[in-house]
C-alpha positions in Angstrom: -44.5 11.1 5.9 -46.6 9.2 8.3 -47.2 5.5 9.4 -49.8 3.8 11.8 -49.9 0.4 13.6 -52.8 -0.6 11.3 -50.7 -0.5 8.2 -52.0 3.0 7.0 -49.5 5.4 5.9 -48.9 8.6 3.8 -45.9 9.6 1.7 -45.5 13.1 0.4 -41.8 13.1 -0.1 -41.6 10.9 -3.2 -37.8 10.5 -3.1 -37.6 6.9 -2.1 -37.4 7.3 1.6 -39.9 5.1 3.6 -41.0 4.3 7.0 -40.4 0.6 8.2 -40.8 -1.5 11.2 -37.9 -3.5 12.7 -38.2 -7.0 13.7 -38.9 -5.8 17.2 -41.7 -3.5 15.8 -39.7 -0.3 16.1 -40.5 2.2 13.3 -37.4 3.8 11.4 -36.7 5.9 8.4 -35.1 4.1 5.6 -33.2 6.4 3.2 -31.8 4.5 0.2 -28.8 5.8 -1.8 -27.8 8.2 1.0 -26.2 11.4 -0.6 -25.4 15.0 0.5 -28.9 15.9 -0.4 -30.2 13.8 2.5 -28.2 15.9 5.2 -30.3 17.8 7.5 -32.6 17.8 10.5 -35.6 15.2 10.7 -38.3 15.7 12.9 -40.2 12.7 14.4 -43.5 12.7 16.1 -44.9 9.7 18.0 -48.4 9.7 19.0 -49.7 7.0 21.5 -52.3 6.5 24.1 -50.2 8.2 26.8 -49.5 11.4 24.9 -47.2 12.7 22.1 -43.5 12.7 21.9 -41.4 14.8 19.5 -37.9 14.2 18.5 -35.2 16.2 16.2 -32.5 14.1 14.5 -29.5 15.8 13.0 -28.4 13.7 10.1 -24.9 14.4 8.8 -22.3 12.5 6.5 -18.6 12.1 7.1 -16.4 11.9 4.1 -12.7 10.7 4.4 -10.2 13.3 3.0 -7.4 12.5 0.5 -4.1 13.3 2.4 -0.7 13.9 1.1 2.7 15.8 2.2 5.6 16.7 0.3 8.7 19.3 0.2 9.0 22.1 -2.3 11.2 25.3 -2.8 9.6 28.6 -2.6 11.7 31.9 -2.9 14.8 30.0 -2.3 13.4 28.6 0.8 12.3 25.0 1.7 8.7 24.5 2.6 6.9 21.4 3.9 3.3 21.2 2.6 0.5 19.0 4.2 -2.9 18.7 2.7 -6.2 16.8 3.5 -8.5 17.3 0.4 -12.2 16.9 -0.2 -13.3 15.9 3.4 -16.2 16.5 5.5 -16.1 17.9 7.9 -12.7 19.9 7.4 -9.6 18.1 8.8 -7.1 19.5 11.4 -3.4 19.5 10.5 -0.4 19.8 13.0 3.2 19.5 12.9 5.9 17.7 14.8 8.0 20.7 14.4 9.0 22.6 17.5 8.1 26.3 17.6 5.0 28.3 16.2 2.8 26.1 14.0 1.7 27.6 10.8 -2.0 28.4 10.2 -4.2 26.0 8.5 -5.9 27.3 5.4 -9.4 25.8 4.9 -11.1 26.1 1.4 -14.6 25.3 0.8 -15.6 23.3 -2.2 -18.6 22.2 -4.1 -21.1 19.9 -2.4 -20.0 20.7 1.1 -16.6 19.4 0.9 -13.5 21.1 2.5 -9.7 21.2 1.6 -7.2 22.0 4.4 -3.6 22.9 3.9 -0.7 23.9 6.0 2.7 25.3 4.7 5.7 25.1 7.1 8.7 27.1 6.2 11.9 25.4 7.2 15.1 26.9 8.3 18.6 25.7 6.5 19.9 22.6 8.1 16.6 21.3 9.6 16.4 17.5 9.7 13.6 16.9 7.3 13.8 13.3 7.9 12.3 13.6 11.5 9.7 16.1 10.3 6.1 14.9 10.1 2.5 16.2 10.0 -0.4 14.8 11.8 -4.0 14.9 10.2 -7.0 14.3 12.3 -10.6 14.0 11.2 -13.8 12.2 12.6 -13.5 9.4 10.0 -10.5 8.0 11.8 -10.1 7.1 15.3 -6.5 8.0 15.4 -4.3 10.7 13.8 -2.8 10.0 10.4 1.0 10.7 10.3 2.7 11.7 7.0 6.3 12.3 6.4 6.9 15.0 3.6 8.9 13.7 0.8 10.5 15.8 -2.0 8.4 16.1 -5.3 9.6 14.6 -8.5 12.5 16.9 -9.7 13.2 18.2 -6.3 15.4 15.4 -4.8 18.2 18.0 -4.4 16.5 19.3 -1.4 17.6 16.3 0.3 20.8 15.4 -1.6 22.5 18.9 -1.6 23.6 18.4 2.2 24.9 15.0 1.7 26.9 15.9 -1.6 28.6 18.9 0.3 29.6 16.7 3.2 31.0 14.0 1.1 33.0 16.5 -1.0 34.4 18.1 2.1 35.4 14.6 3.5 37.0 13.5 0.2 39.0 16.7 -0.2 41.8 16.1 2.4 42.3 12.5 1.0 42.6 13.8 -2.7 45.0 16.6 -1.7 47.2 14.0 0.2 47.2 11.7 -2.8 48.2 14.9 -5.1 51.1 15.7 -2.8 52.4 12.1 -2.7 52.4 12.1 -6.6 54.1 15.4 -6.7 56.8 14.4 -4.4 57.2 11.2 -6.4 57.7 13.0 -9.6 60.4 15.3 -8.2 62.2 12.4 -6.6 63.1 11.1 -10.0 65.4 14.1 -10.5 66.7 14.3 -6.8 70.3 13.2 -6.2 70.3 13.9 -2.3 67.6 14.4 0.4 69.0 18.0 0.7 68.1 18.6 -3.0 64.7 17.3 -2.3 64.0 19.7 0.7 65.2 22.5 -1.6 62.7 21.6 -4.3 59.9 21.3 -1.8 60.6 24.7 -0.3 59.8 26.3 -3.6 57.5 23.9 -5.3 53.7 24.3 -5.4 51.7 21.2 -6.2 47.9 21.1 -6.8 
């Protein structure tokens, strides 16, 4: 494709691209309906009275990935998953968890897209409320922070510790109330405090 100051030009591409002049008479290449097929290296040659200048321009596209994070069970272990799907180029994933970071698996998809996934195996008792993953990508100027949430049907991952703690906290109160009821029942048949002590010595109340 060529263009000259006298308005003469030649186009052998036949794909909609065109050479145009800006308001300041600066030529530029117009690419309508930019797609993945237009990615590549463009060479420009500018000829003038003083000589010839050559340039190479690398044209690439940046596609924002779809990001998500969740908690799941795998082999009786809790796993935090963070993904960045169908982005270009591939995204990078890191965790707020202290210790060795798991590797990020990157899958190449059709049309030059990439999906990145990181799976972090958690130890029992870890505080998942303070766990987060960070996704970085050229599309964003700042990292995107995600907090993994249990998938539908996996709320027990969070609720189980709360239920156990709640039951343990209630048990002393229940046992205390049961003993009081037991003593109250025996008191009806007691004549003296000494008789009550004798009954308590051999009684078992639950």
